[in-house]
SEFIKE-877695 format. One line per field, with one value per residue (C-alpha): residue in one letter; residue number from 1; y, x negated, z; chain. Coordinates in steps of 0.001 Angstrom, whole numbers. Each point is the difference from the previous one (the first is absolute). Layout:
residu <- A|...
num <- NUM|...
py <- Y|...
px <- X|...
pz <- Z|...
chaine <- A|...
***
This chain:
residu <- X|X|X|X|X|X|X|X|X|X|X|X|X|X|X|X|X|X|X|X|X|X|X|X|X|X|X|X|X|X|X|X|X|X|X|X|X|X|X|X|X|X|X|X|X|X|X|X|X|X|X|X|X|X|X|X|X|X|X|X|X|X|X|X|X|X|X|X|X|X|X|X|X|X|X|X|X|X|X|X|X|X|X|X|X|X|X|X|X|X|X|X|X|X|X|X|X|X|X|X|X|X|X|X|X|X|X|X|X|X|X|X|X|X
num <- 1|2|3|4|5|6|7|8|9|10|11|12|13|14|15|16|17|18|19|20|21|22|23|24|25|26|27|28|29|30|31|32|33|34|35|36|37|38|39|40|41|42|43|44|45|46|47|48|49|50|51|52|53|54|55|56|57|58|59|60|61|62|63|64|65|66|67|68|69|70|71|72|73|74|75|76|77|78|79|80|81|82|83|84|85|86|87|88|89|90|91|92|93|94|95|96|97|98|99|100|101|102|103|104|105|106|107|108|109|110|111|112|113|114
py <- 14625|268|-1825|3324|751|-3496|387|3151|-1711|-3038|2283|1877|-3206|-1248|3284|-242|-3527|1128|2787|-2419|-2320|2842|957|-3614|-345|3113|-1629|2195|-1286|-124|133|-2419|432|48|-1359|-3272|1869|2229|-2968|-1916|2982|324|-3677|157|3068|-1706|-3096|2238|1386|-1527|-2584|2087|2983|-2157|-1666|3293|248|-3256|1551|2446|-2706|-2295|2818|492|-3693|275|3052|-1840|-2933|2224|1741|-3317|-1373|3102|-186|-3723|632|2663|-2262|-2802|2359|1375|-3484|-1078|3175|178|-83|3446|793|502|3788|809|342|2232|2158|386|1008|2507|1334|367|2056|2038|758|-1102|-2892|-3044|-903|-3735|-2099|-3078|-2099|1543|-1777|-1040
px <- -20232|-2237|597|842|2651|1397|232|2053|2284|441|884|2508|1747|43|1548|2608|871|303|2335|2016|333|1349|2469|1092|568|2169|2072|-1209|-588|-3691|-1702|-2894|-338|-3651|-1235|-1159|-2009|-1629|-993|-1251|-2130|-1453|-909|-1577|-2026|-1153|-1104|-2025|-2060|-3273|729|-1451|2165|3083|-385|479|3456|1182|1539|2032|1088|962|2059|1658|918|1407|2069|1368|931|1823|1924|859|1314|2146|1443|715|1731|2183|758|1076|2147|1660|655|1555|2102|3741|1443|1009|3255|-55|301|-2173|-3367|1495|1803|-3091|-2060|2628|196|-3765|-215|3111|-980|3440|594|1553|3544|90|2170|1861|-2518|-2808|1016|-3101
pz <- -7993|3047|3274|1667|-2613|344|3773|-483|-2522|2250|2920|-2171|-1090|3604|1131|-2759|1141|3602|-1113|-2121|2987|2128|-2710|-423|3755|-149|-2726|-2853|-3491|-784|-3370|-324|-3743|-978|3328|-1512|-2628|2601|2150|-3021|-1063|3510|77|-3460|964|3215|-1959|-2315|2885|1162|2732|2834|-891|-542|3420|1786|-1623|1580|3145|-2088|-2435|2877|1523|-3382|-136|3527|-924|-3038|2231|2496|-2766|-1674|3304|567|-3505|357|3336|-1622|-2953|2327|2090|-3119|-1372|3305|377|-434|-3482|-1184|-1715|-3770|258|2989|-1783|-2695|2573|2183|-3031|-1107|3528|278|-3165|699|3597|1226|2406|-1626|905|645|-2267|1234|-1929|2101|3183|1993
chaine <- A|A|A|A|A|A|A|A|A|A|A|A|A|A|A|A|A|A|A|A|A|A|A|A|A|A|A|A|A|A|A|A|A|A|A|A|A|A|A|A|A|A|A|A|A|A|A|A|A|A|A|A|A|A|A|A|A|A|A|A|A|A|A|A|A|A|A|A|A|A|A|A|A|A|A|A|A|A|A|A|A|A|A|A|A|A|A|A|A|A|A|A|A|A|A|A|A|A|A|A|A|A|A|A|A|A|A|A|A|A|A|A|A|A
***
């Protein structure tokens, strides 16, 4: 893979991470499956280039590392907030899921008290 192709791939992964960060901030579930493989392949391809060509990829790779760090921080913040949140009643998750798929608002049960 040429340095130009790698630059395009690095930019695409960075853009995907930026989009994932925005989705995570909005509370959406994000799918990061395959991300590690993509990053690993980019790094391997960069190592295979002659040093002068590989050096020009450094700014893009550094931006990619920064985007990964921002996304990781956002996900950790959400994980901590979820872990510290109130305990949910035994039926609330099932009822919310049923409601989401049925398109009807869930009627709270006594066990769903906040």
